[in-house]
C-alpha positions in Angstrom: -34.9 -35.5 10.3 -32.1 -34.8 7.8 -28.6 -36.2 8.1 -25.2 -34.6 7.7 -24.7 -36.4 4.4 -27.7 -34.7 2.9 -25.8 -31.4 2.8 -23.3 -30.3 0.1 -21.3 -27.5 1.6 -19.7 -26.6 5.0 -19.2 -22.9 5.8 -16.6 -22.6 8.5 -15.8 -20.1 11.1 -12.0 -20.5 11.4 -10.8 -18.8 14.6 -12.3 -20.6 17.5 -13.5 -23.6 15.4 -10.5 -24.7 13.3 -7.8 -22.6 15.0 -7.4 -22.3 18.8 -7.7 -18.6 19.0 -7.9 -18.5 22.7 -4.5 -20.0 23.3 -3.2 -17.9 20.4 -4.5 -14.7 22.0 -3.1 -15.6 25.4 0.3 -16.3 24.0 0.3 -13.1 22.0 -0.5 -11.2 25.2 2.4 -12.5 27.1 4.8 -9.6 26.2 2.3 -7.2 27.6 1.5 -9.3 30.7 5.2 -9.8 31.5 5.4 -6.1 32.5 3.3 -6.9 35.6 3.6 -9.1 38.6 -0.2 -9.5 38.7 -1.4 -12.9 37.4 -4.7 -12.4 35.5 -7.0 -15.4 35.1 -7.3 -16.5 31.5 -11.0 -16.2 31.6 -10.8 -12.6 32.6 -8.3 -11.8 29.9 -10.4 -13.5 27.2 -13.6 -11.9 28.3 -12.0 -8.5 28.3 -10.5 -9.1 24.8 -13.9 -10.4 23.5 -15.7 -7.3 24.7 -13.1 -4.9 23.2 -13.0 -6.8 20.0 -16.8 -6.8 19.5 -17.0 -3.1 20.3 -14.3 -2.2 17.9 -15.8 -4.3 15.1 -19.1 -2.4 15.5 -17.2 1.0 15.6 -15.0 0.3 12.5 -16.5 -2.5 10.5 -14.2 -1.9 7.5 -11.0 -2.1 9.5 -8.9 -5.2 8.7 -8.7 -7.6 11.6 -5.0 -7.4 12.3 -5.2 -3.6 12.4 -8.3 -3.9 14.7 -6.3 -6.0 17.1 -3.4 -3.5 17.1 -6.0 -0.8 17.8 -7.5 -2.5 20.9 -4.2 -3.6 22.3 -3.5 -0.3 24.2 -7.0 -0.2 25.6 -6.7 -3.7 26.8 -3.4 -2.8 28.6 -5.1 0.3 30.1 -8.0 -1.7 31.5 -5.6 -4.2 33.0 -3.7 -1.4 34.7 -0.6 -2.2 32.6 1.9 0.3 31.0 1.0 1.5 27.5 2.5 -0.8 24.8 4.7 0.7 22.1 3.2 1.0 18.6 5.6 -1.9 17.6 4.2 -4.1 20.4 0.6 -3.4 19.4 1.5 -4.1 15.7 3.1 -7.4 16.7 -0.1 -8.4 18.6 -2.2 -7.7 15.5 0.1 -9.6 13.3 0.1 -12.7 15.6 -3.2 -14.0 14.1 -1.5 -15.9 11.3 0.6 -17.9 13.8 -2.2 -19.0 16.1 -2.3 -22.8 16.4 -4.8 -25.2 14.8 -6.7 -27.6 17.1 -5.1 -31.1 16.9 -8.1 -32.6 15.1 -8.6 -29.9 12.6 -6.4 -30.8 9.6 -7.3 -34.5 9.4 -11.0 -33.7 9.9 -11.0 -31.1 7.1 -9.4 -33.5 4.7 -12.0 -36.2 5.5 -14.9 -33.8 5.3 -13.6 -32.4 2.1 -14.2 -35.7 0.4 -17.9 -35.1 0.7 -18.5 -31.4 1.0 -17.4 -28.1 -0.6 -15.4 -26.3 2.1 -15.9 -22.6 2.5 -14.4 -20.1 4.9 -16.5 -17.2 6.3 -14.1 -15.6 8.7 -13.9 -12.3 10.6 -10.2 -11.9 9.9 -8.4 -10.2 7.0 -7.2 -11.9 3.8 -3.5 -11.8 4.7 -3.9 -13.2 8.2 -6.0 -16.1 6.9 -3.5 -16.8 4.2 -0.8 -17.1 6.8 -2.9 -19.4 8.9 -3.7 -21.6 5.9 -0.1 -21.9 4.9 0.9 -22.5 8.5 -1.1 -24.4 11.1 -3.8 -25.5 8.6 -1.1 -27.1 6.5 -2.4 -25.7 3.2 -5.7 -27.6 3.4 -7.6 -26.6 0.2 -10.7 -24.5 0.6 -13.1 -24.1 -2.3 -14.0 -20.5 -1.4 -12.6 -18.0 1.2 -14.6 -15.0 2.3 -13.2 -12.7 5.0 -14.7 -9.7 6.8 -12.3 -7.6 4.6 -14.2 -8.8 1.5 -17.6 -8.0 2.9 -16.8 -4.8 4.8 -18.5 -5.9 8.0 -17.9 -8.4 10.8 -20.1 -11.3 11.9 -22.7 -11.5 13.4 -23.8 -8.9 10.9 -26.2 -10.6 8.6 -24.6 -9.0 5.6 -21.7 -11.5 5.9 -24.1 -14.4 5.7 -26.0 -12.8 2.8 -22.8 -12.3 1.0 -21.8 -15.9 1.6 -25.1 -17.4 0.5 -25.1 -15.3 -2.7 -21.5 -16.2 -3.5 -22.1 -19.9 -2.9 -25.1 -19.9 -5.2 -23.2 -18.1 -8.0 -20.0 -20.1 -7.6 -21.3 -23.6 -7.0 -25.0 -23.4 -7.7 -25.6 -24.6 -4.2 -28.7 -23.2 -2.4 -28.6 -22.1 1.2 -30.7 -25.2 2.1 -27.7 -27.3 1.3 -25.3 -25.3 3.5 -24.2 -26.2 7.0 -22.7 -23.3 9.1 -20.0 -25.1 11.1 -18.7 -23.1 14.0 -17.9 -22.8 17.7 -19.3 -19.3 18.4 -23.0 -19.0 19.2 -22.8 -15.2 19.0 -20.8 -14.8 15.7 -22.3 -17.8 13.8 -25.1 -19.9 15.1 -27.5 -17.1 16.1 -27.2 -15.2 12.8 -27.3 -18.5 10.8 -30.6 -19.3 12.5 -31.9 -15.9 11.5 -30.9 -16.6 7.9 -32.5 -20.0 7.8 -29.2 -21.8 7.5 -28.7 -25.1 9.4 -25.7 -25.2 11.7 -23.3 -27.6 13.4 -22.0 -26.5 16.7 -18.3 -27.5 17.3 -18.5 -26.7 21.0 -14.8 -26.9 21.9 -15.5 -27.6 25.6 -13.9 -25.0 27.9 -14.1 -22.2 25.3 -14.6 -18.8 26.9 -15.4 -16.5 24.0 -18.4 -16.4 21.6 -20.9 -18.5 23.5 -23.3 -15.9 24.8 -27.0 -15.5 24.3 -29.4 -18.2 23.2 -27.9 -21.5 22.1 -28.9 -22.5 18.6 -27.7 -25.5 16.6 -28.9 -28.5 14.6 -26.0 -30.8 15.4 -23.4 -30.6 18.2 -20.0 -32.1 18.5 -17.1 -31.4 20.8 -14.6 -31.5 18.0 -14.5 -31.3 14.2 -13.0 -34.8 14.3 -16.2 -36.1 15.9 -18.2 -34.5 13.1 -16.1 -36.2 10.5 -16.6 -39.6 12.3 -20.4 -39.0 12.4 -20.4 -38.2 8.6 -18.4 -41.3 7.8 -20.7 -43.5 9.9 -23.7 -42.1 8.0 -22.0 -42.8 4.6 -21.4 -46.4 5.6 -25.0 -47.1 6.3 
């Protein structure tokens, strides 16, 4: 059985794995929700959001993520029985991505993991939103390569995103896919397609997460947090 230390590159999903997108989304929905006296369970809101997001990504794979969020915002309001948001309110929802918070363990874990691995981003957001996240809650942690859905022209779990990443990693670092670990929270967006591509994966489960974990569970390693993964790597390196 191979060990974590045997691999050379971590390919990260960001939102849901490094950044707490669920709390970020719920916070960004508050202006809309404040228009109603109805209290919606968080799980209901996130499940509805997840469904609308996935459907829109299939419908408009080339649409930048912030614009995609602005596009589904009125539909989300309608399905909740809320008044239609203004274009400005929908735009603000879409632009909220860059201000979503990182998980408490993320930055320290990335800095520790970066001592051993190349760190690569394979995200479903647009370039501008990720840049704002990296400058903000990710505290400018350096990544060796950043690939967004905007670069590829499709959204995960489309296998084109993984093919693009594997090719880019080989060209840029001369690292084969056998030395890559897809490191992510979402089964649907990351682990299931990684399995199809023959890429090993590390499931950062983030207990309590609502979005992304549907379908068959696939992983080679599992940790509750990225910090736990960094601890496990350091333990292997000490042996």
